[in-house]
MIBAZA-397898 format. One record per residue: residue number from 1; chain; x, y, z of N, C-alpha, C in turn. Coordinates in nm, 2 decimals, padded with zeros to 4 digits. Example, Ala and Ser with C-alpha at 12.3 -4.5 7.8 and 13.67 -1.06 7.14 Angstrom:
2
1:A:01.32:-00.57:00.78:01.23:-00.45:00.78:01.32:-00.33:00.78
2:A:01.28:-00.22:00.71:01.37:-00.11:00.71:01.29:00.00:00.79
This chain:
183
1:A:00.88:00.31:-01.36:00.95:00.45:-01.34:00.88:00.52:-01.21
2:A:00.94:00.62:-01.19:00.88:00.71:-01.05:00.82:00.79:-01.10
3:A:00.69:00.80:-01.02:00.62:00.89:-01.05:00.57:00.99:-00.91
4:A:00.57:01.10:-00.99:00.58:01.23:-00.87:00.43:01.25:-00.80
5:A:00.38:01.35:-00.73:00.24:01.36:-00.72:00.25:01.50:-00.82
6:A:00.13:01.46:-00.88:00.09:01.55:-00.97:00.01:01.65:-00.93
7:A:00.00:01.75:-01.06:-00.09:01.92:-01.05:-00.20:01.91:-01.03
8:A:-00.27:01.80:-01.11:-00.42:01.79:-01.11:-00.47:01.66:-01.15
9:A:-00.58:01.62:-01.09:-00.67:01.52:-01.11:-00.60:01.42:-01.23
10:A:-00.66:01.50:-01.33:-00.62:01.44:-01.47:-00.48:01.35:-01.47
11:A:-00.38:01.43:-01.47:-00.24:01.38:-01.45:-00.21:01.24:-01.33
12:A:-00.29:01.31:-01.26:-00.27:01.18:-01.17:-00.35:01.06:-01.21
13:A:-00.47:01.04:-01.28:-00.54:00.96:-01.33:-00.43:00.92:-01.43
14:A:-00.39:00.99:-01.52:-00.26:00.89:-01.64:-00.18:00.86:-01.55
15:A:-00.10:00.88:-01.43:00.01:00.88:-01.37:00.00:00.71:-01.31
16:A:-00.14:00.72:-01.25:-00.19:00.58:-01.21:-00.19:00.44:-01.36
17:A:-00.22:00.53:-01.44:-00.24:00.42:-01.54:-00.09:00.37:-01.63
18:A:-00.03:00.43:-01.60:00.11:00.44:-01.67:00.25:00.39:-01.64
19:A:00.22:00.43:-01.49:00.32:00.41:-01.37:00.40:00.21:-01.37
20:A:00.28:00.15:-01.43:00.40:00.07:-01.44:00.41:-00.03:-01.55
21:A:00.39:00.06:-01.67:00.36:-00.01:-01.82:00.57:00.01:-01.83
22:A:00.65:-00.04:-01.82:00.77:-00.02:-01.86:00.82:00.01:-01.95
23:A:00.75:00.02:-02.10:00.79:00.07:-02.20:00.69:00.18:-02.25
24:A:00.77:00.29:-02.36:00.64:00.27:-02.44:00.72:00.32:-02.58
25:A:00.58:00.36:-02.67:00.67:00.37:-02.79:00.64:00.52:-02.83
26:A:00.75:00.58:-02.85:00.77:00.75:-02.89:00.76:00.74:-03.04
27:A:00.64:00.79:-03.09:00.64:00.84:-03.23:00.66:00.98:-03.25
28:A:00.75:01.00:-03.37:00.81:01.18:-03.42:00.75:01.16:-03.56
29:A:00.75:01.24:-03.62:00.68:01.30:-03.73:00.85:01.34:-03.80
30:A:00.91:01.24:-03.96:01.03:01.28:-03.99:00.98:01.42:-04.13
31:A:01.11:01.43:-04.12:01.12:01.51:-04.24:01.07:01.53:-04.35
32:A:01.02:01.36:-04.46:00.97:01.34:-04.55:00.82:01.33:-04.50
33:A:00.77:01.36:-04.35:00.62:01.36:-04.36:00.58:01.23:-04.26
34:A:00.66:01.10:-04.29:00.62:00.97:-04.24:00.67:00.96:-04.09
35:A:00.61:00.88:-04.03:00.59:00.82:-03.87:00.72:00.76:-03.83
36:A:00.80:00.78:-03.73:00.87:00.69:-03.70:00.85:00.66:-03.55
37:A:00.89:00.53:-03.52:00.80:00.52:-03.38:00.94:00.44:-03.28
38:A:00.97:00.43:-03.18:01.05:00.33:-03.11:01.06:00.32:-02.95
39:A:01.09:00.19:-02.91:01.03:00.21:-02.77:01.19:00.27:-02.68
40:A:01.07:00.32:-02.59:01.16:00.42:-02.49:01.11:00.37:-02.36
41:A:01.25:00.37:-02.23:01.20:00.31:-02.09:01.18:00.46:-02.03
42:A:01.02:00.48:-01.96:01.02:00.59:-01.91:01.08:00.63:-01.76
43:A:01.14:00.71:-01.72:01.24:00.70:-01.60:01.15:00.76:-01.48
44:A:01.06:00.89:-01.54:01.02:00.94:-01.43:00.92:01.04:-01.47
45:A:00.81:01.03:-01.38:00.66:01.17:-01.46:00.68:01.24:-01.35
46:A:00.75:01.38:-01.38:00.77:01.50:-01.27:00.62:01.54:-01.26
47:A:00.67:01.64:-01.17:00.53:01.68:-01.08:00.39:01.78:-01.19
48:A:00.46:01.80:-01.29:00.37:01.90:-01.38:00.36:01.76:-01.53
49:A:00.41:01.68:-01.53:00.30:01.52:-01.60:00.41:01.53:-01.71
50:A:00.54:01.59:-01.68:00.66:01.56:-01.77:00.74:01.42:-01.82
51:A:00.71:01.36:-01.89:00.78:01.20:-01.88:00.92:01.22:-01.91
52:A:01.02:01.19:-01.89:01.18:01.14:-01.87:01.22:01.03:-01.95
53:A:01.33:01.08:-02.06:01.35:00.91:-02.08:01.50:00.95:-02.07
54:A:01.61:00.86:-02.12:01.74:00.86:-02.19:01.76:00.89:-02.30
55:A:01.83:00.95:-02.36:01.85:00.93:-02.51:02.02:00.95:-02.54
56:A:02.01:00.97:-02.68:02.15:00.95:-02.75:02.12:01.06:-02.81
57:A:02.24:01.16:-02.77:02.20:01.29:-02.91:02.24:01.27:-03.03
58:A:02.32:01.17:-03.08:02.33:01.15:-03.17:02.20:01.05:-03.27
59:A:02.06:01.07:-03.22:01.95:01.01:-03.25:01.91:01.07:-03.29
60:A:01.85:01.03:-03.45:01.79:01.14:-03.56:01.65:01.18:-03.45
61:A:01.59:01.10:-03.39:01.48:01.17:-03.28:01.51:01.29:-03.23
62:A:01.62:01.35:-03.25:01.64:01.47:-03.11:01.66:01.58:-03.20
63:A:01.59:01.56:-03.33:01.58:01.70:-03.44:01.44:01.68:-03.46
64:A:01.32:01.59:-03.42:01.24:01.57:-03.45:01.09:01.57:-03.33
65:A:01.16:01.66:-03.23:01.05:01.65:-03.12:00.93:01.74:-03.08
66:A:00.91:01.85:-03.19:00.81:01.94:-03.20:00.69:01.88:-03.23
67:A:00.65:01.76:-03.21:00.52:01.69:-03.21:00.58:01.54:-03.24
68:A:00.51:01.54:-03.08:00.54:01.35:-03.04:00.44:01.30:-02.98
69:A:00.43:01.15:-03.03:00.31:01.08:-02.94:00.37:00.96:-02.85
70:A:00.30:00.94:-02.73:00.39:00.86:-02.64:00.29:00.78:-02.66
71:A:00.28:00.59:-02.70:00.17:00.54:-02.63:00.23:00.40:-02.57
72:A:00.10:00.42:-02.47:00.16:00.31:-02.37:00.05:00.17:-02.37
73:A:00.08:00.07:-02.35:00.00:-00.04:-02.37:00.04:-00.15:-02.26
74:A:-00.08:-00.20:-02.23:-00.09:-00.30:-02.10:-00.20:-00.42:-02.13
75:A:-00.18:-00.50:-02.26:-00.25:-00.56:-02.28:-00.31:-00.65:-02.17
76:A:-00.26:-00.71:-02.14:-00.28:-00.82:-02.02:-00.39:-00.74:-01.86
77:A:-00.36:-00.64:-01.87:-00.48:-00.58:-01.77:-00.58:-00.44:-01.85
78:A:-00.57:-00.45:-01.98:-00.67:-00.38:-02.07:-00.63:-00.22:-02.08
79:A:-00.51:-00.17:-02.06:-00.50:-00.03:-02.04:-00.40:00.01:-02.13
80:A:-00.48:00.16:-02.18:-00.39:00.14:-02.31:-00.39:00.33:-02.30
81:A:-00.27:00.37:-02.34:-00.28:00.56:-02.29:-00.18:00.62:-02.43
82:A:-00.28:00.70:-02.51:-00.19:00.78:-02.59:-00.19:00.91:-02.57
83:A:-00.04:00.94:-02.54:-00.04:01.12:-02.51:00.04:01.19:-02.67
84:A:-00.01:01.28:-02.66:00.06:01.40:-02.77:00.10:01.50:-02.74
85:A:00.21:01.52:-02.79:00.27:01.65:-02.71:00.38:01.69:-02.74
86:A:00.47:01.76:-02.71:00.61:01.81:-02.77:00.74:01.75:-02.69
87:A:00.86:01.74:-02.74:00.96:01.76:-02.66:01.12:01.79:-02.67
88:A:01.19:01.84:-02.57:01.30:01.87:-02.56:01.40:01.80:-02.51
89:A:01.52:01.82:-02.51:01.67:01.77:-02.51:01.67:01.85:-02.36
90:A:01.77:01.79:-02.26:01.81:01.85:-02.15:01.93:01.77:-02.13
91:A:02.06:01.87:-02.10:02.16:01.78:-02.11:02.25:01.83:-01.98
92:A:02.12:01.88:-01.86:02.17:01.90:-01.72:02.23:01.76:-01.62
93:A:02.38:01.79:-01.59:02.43:01.67:-01.60:02.40:01.63:-01.41
94:A:02.36:01.72:-01.36:02.30:01.67:-01.23:02.14:01.63:-01.20
95:A:02.09:01.64:-01.35:01.95:01.55:-01.36:01.97:01.42:-01.37
96:A:02.05:01.42:-01.52:02.09:01.31:-01.54:02.15:01.20:-01.42
97:A:02.23:01.26:-01.29:02.24:01.15:-01.24:02.15:01.14:-01.14
98:A:02.07:01.23:-01.13:01.94:01.16:-01.04:01.88:01.08:-01.10
99:A:01.87:01.04:-01.18:01.80:01.00:-01.29:01.84:00.82:-01.37
100:A:01.97:00.87:-01.32:02.06:00.76:-01.37:02.01:00.65:-01.33
101:A:01.99:00.51:-01.39:01.97:00.36:-01.38:02.07:00.25:-01.41
102:A:02.12:00.18:-01.39:02.22:00.08:-01.44:02.16:-00.02:-01.55
103:A:02.04:-00.02:-01.53:01.92:-00.06:-01.68:01.96:00.04:-01.81
104:A:02.04:00.12:-01.79:02.08:00.21:-01.92:02.26:00.18:-01.95
105:A:02.33:00.12:-01.86:02.46:00.10:-01.91:02.48:00.01:-02.05
106:A:02.40:-00.05:-02.10:02.46:-00.09:-02.22:02.44:-00.02:-02.30
107:A:02.38:00.08:-02.31:02.38:00.17:-02.42:02.47:00.30:-02.39
108:A:02.51:00.37:-02.32:02.56:00.45:-02.22:02.67:00.38:-02.16
109:A:02.78:00.28:-02.19:02.85:00.20:-02.09:02.94:00.32:-02.02
110:A:02.97:00.47:-02.01:03.02:00.58:-01.92:02.96:00.58:-01.85
111:A:02.83:00.52:-01.82:02.73:00.57:-01.74:02.67:00.71:-01.74
112:A:02.65:00.77:-01.67:02.60:00.91:-01.65:02.70:01.01:-01.71
113:A:02.81:00.96:-01.70:02.89:01.05:-01.80:02.94:01.04:-01.94
114:A:02.87:00.88:-02.01:02.87:00.90:-02.14:02.85:01.01:-02.18
115:A:02.92:01.08:-02.31:02.94:01.23:-02.37:02.82:01.21:-02.49
116:A:02.74:01.13:-02.55:02.62:01.15:-02.63:02.50:01.14:-02.51
117:A:02.53:01.10:-02.34:02.40:01.10:-02.26:02.32:01.20:-02.25
118:A:02.20:01.22:-02.32:02.13:01.35:-02.26:01.97:01.25:-02.23
119:A:01.91:01.37:-02.18:01.74:01.36:-02.12:01.66:01.41:-02.24
120:A:01.54:01.34:-02.28:01.45:01.38:-02.36:01.31:01.39:-02.23
121:A:01.26:01.55:-02.28:01.19:01.56:-02.17:01.07:01.56:-02.28
122:A:00.91:01.51:-02.26:00.84:01.49:-02.32:00.71:01.57:-02.22
123:A:00.64:01.65:-02.28:00.57:01.75:-02.26:00.40:01.70:-02.29
124:A:00.32:01.63:-02.20:00.22:01.64:-02.28:00.08:01.72:-02.27
125:A:00.02:01.73:-02.38:-00.05:01.78:-02.40:-00.21:01.76:-02.41
126:A:-00.20:01.68:-02.47:-00.32:01.59:-02.45:-00.33:01.46:-02.43
127:A:-00.42:01.37:-02.40:-00.46:01.19:-02.35:-00.55:01.16:-02.41
128:A:-00.56:01.02:-02.46:-00.67:00.95:-02.49:-00.61:00.82:-02.42
129:A:-00.71:00.77:-02.33:-00.70:00.61:-02.29:-00.81:00.52:-02.23
130:A:-00.73:00.44:-02.24:-00.90:00.31:-02.28:-00.85:00.20:-02.13
131:A:-00.94:00.18:-02.05:-00.92:00.14:-01.93:-01.01:-00.01:-01.92
132:A:-00.95:-00.08:-01.89:-01.07:-00.22:-01.84:-01.05:-00.27:-01.71
133:A:-01.05:-00.25:-01.62:-00.94:-00.23:-01.51:-01.00:-00.42:-01.45
134:A:-01.09:-00.48:-01.55:-01.12:-00.63:-01.48:-01.00:-00.73:-01.53
135:A:-01.09:-00.85:-01.48:-00.95:-00.97:-01.51:-00.97:-01.01:-01.71
136:A:-00.88:-01.06:-01.77:-00.88:-01.10:-01.87:-01.04:-01.18:-01.91
137:A:-01.08:-01.27:-01.85:-01.20:-01.31:-01.80:-01.29:-01.27:-01.80
138:A:-01.31:-01.14:-01.73:-01.40:-01.05:-01.73:-01.43:-00.95:-01.82
139:A:-01.31:-00.97:-01.89:-01.29:-00.86:-02.04:-01.39:-00.94:-02.15
140:A:-01.33:-01.08:-02.15:-01.37:-01.18:-02.21:-01.58:-01.20:-02.20
141:A:-01.61:-01.19:-02.13:-01.72:-01.21:-02.07:-01.77:-01.09:-02.14
142:A:-01.76:-00.96:-02.13:-01.82:-00.87:-02.11:-01.81:-00.82:-02.31
143:A:-01.73:-00.90:-02.39:-01.74:-00.88:-02.50:-01.81:-00.98:-02.59
144:A:-01.84:-01.10:-02.52:-01.97:-01.17:-02.56:-02.10:-01.13:-02.53
145:A:-02.11:-01.04:-02.41:-02.24:-00.99:-02.38:-02.29:-00.93:-02.43
146:A:-02.17:-00.83:-02.49:-02.18:-00.68:-02.60:-02.23:-00.73:-02.75
147:A:-02.14:-00.85:-02.75:-02.22:-00.90:-02.87:-02.35:-00.94:-02.92
148:A:-02.42:-01.04:-02.80:-02.54:-01.09:-02.81:-02.59:-00.96:-02.75
149:A:-02.60:-00.86:-02.68:-02.66:-00.70:-02.68:-02.66:-00.65:-02.76
150:A:-02.60:-00.64:-02.85:-02.54:-00.54:-03.00:-02.47:-00.41:-02.96
151:A:-02.45:-00.38:-02.81:-02.42:-00.29:-02.81:-02.29:-00.31:-02.66
152:A:-02.22:-00.18:-02.61:-02.10:-00.25:-02.56:-02.16:-00.21:-02.39
153:A:-02.11:-00.32:-02.33:-02.14:-00.37:-02.20:-02.03:-00.37:-02.08
154:A:-02.03:-00.30:-02.02:-01.92:-00.30:-01.89:-01.76:-00.36:-01.96
155:A:-01.73:-00.23:-02.03:-01.60:-00.26:-02.17:-01.52:-00.18:-02.07
156:A:-01.51:-00.08:-01.97:-01.43:-00.05:-01.90:-01.47:00.11:-01.97
157:A:-01.39:00.21:-01.93:-01.37:00.33:-01.98:-01.26:00.39:-02.08
158:A:-01.32:00.53:-02.16:-01.23:00.55:-02.23:-01.25:00.71:-02.23
159:A:-01.15:00.77:-02.21:-01.13:00.93:-02.16:-01.02:00.99:-02.24
160:A:-01.10:01.10:-02.32:-00.99:01.21:-02.37:-00.97:01.33:-02.23
161:A:-00.84:01.40:-02.28:-00.81:01.52:-02.17:-00.69:01.58:-02.27
162:A:-00.74:01.69:-02.27:-00.66:01.79:-02.29:-00.62:01.93:-02.22
163:A:-00.50:01.99:-02.25:-00.46:02.10:-02.16:-00.38:02.05:-02.05
164:A:-00.28:01.96:-02.10:-00.24:01.88:-01.98:-00.10:01.93:-01.97
165:A:-00.05:02.04:-02.05:00.09:02.10:-02.00:00.08:02.19:-01.90
166:A:00.22:02.20:-01.82:00.22:02.26:-01.71:00.20:02.45:-01.73
167:A:00.11:02.43:-01.68:00.05:02.57:-01.67:-00.10:02.63:-01.68
168:A:-00.18:02.50:-01.79:-00.29:02.49:-01.80:-00.38:02.36:-01.74
169:A:-00.52:02.42:-01.75:-00.54:02.32:-01.61:-00.68:02.20:-01.69
170:A:-00.59:02.06:-01.68:-00.62:01.99:-01.74:-00.81:01.98:-01.77
171:A:-00.87:01.94:-01.87:-01.00:01.96:-01.92:-01.06:01.83:-01.99
172:A:-01.14:01.75:-01.92:-01.18:01.61:-01.97:-01.24:01.67:-02.13
173:A:-01.20:01.62:-02.23:-01.30:01.62:-02.30:-01.42:01.54:-02.34
174:A:-01.37:01.42:-02.34:-01.47:01.29:-02.31:-01.43:01.19:-02.19
175:A:-01.53:01.15:-02.19:-01.53:01.03:-02.05:-01.63:00.94:-02.09
176:A:-01.60:00.79:-02.13:-01.76:00.74:-02.11:-01.68:00.58:-02.15
177:A:-01.82:00.49:-02.15:-01.80:00.33:-02.14:-01.71:00.30:-02.29
178:A:-01.64:00.24:-02.25:-01.56:00.21:-02.39:-01.68:00.10:-02.47
179:A:-01.65:00.07:-02.61:-01.69:00.02:-02.66:-01.63:-00.06:-02.71
180:A:-01.69:-00.20:-02.79:-01.61:-00.29:-02.78:-01.53:-00.30:-02.90
181:A:-01.59:-00.24:-03.03:-01.52:-00.20:-03.14:-01.41:-00.04:-03.17
182:A:-01.30:-00.11:-03.21:-01.20:00.02:-03.19:-01.27:00.19:-03.25
183:A:-01.19:00.23:-03.17:-01.24:00.40:-03.23:-01.15:00.46:-03.32
């Protein structure tokens, strides 16, 4: 994923956490209230923190973008990011051409001129992240030490951010050492 310089430190931190994760799970709320998730390959994070993806205009998800969650997971590095926000569809051919990659050709055989090809623009409003930047072995020792001590020890960082939308100044809601138990 290409990452542009971000407009604030919170978005820069999120960009740093997700830039090397090749896929995200996009979750939408369906008409019956159920949740539907599907993998998506991020193409770009623009300067305002919006994430761009290719999508097919015939996909049911394009009608359910008012509330969206994106989750990124890199278990090998202990990095997890959950973004909530909203999506819009963009059919600007010059933008599609600028983001085109040969990796999309199996889904869009006519390339950037595929008739149902569009861009899904995800605008994040809030984020939660868990980051344990140490090696898997160090994280395992941290879990064992936490179990022995009965409290989290060197388990990394968990943070919550709000106000990520363009024009809003991002505000950290909470940032603390991550616990060994699930939040």
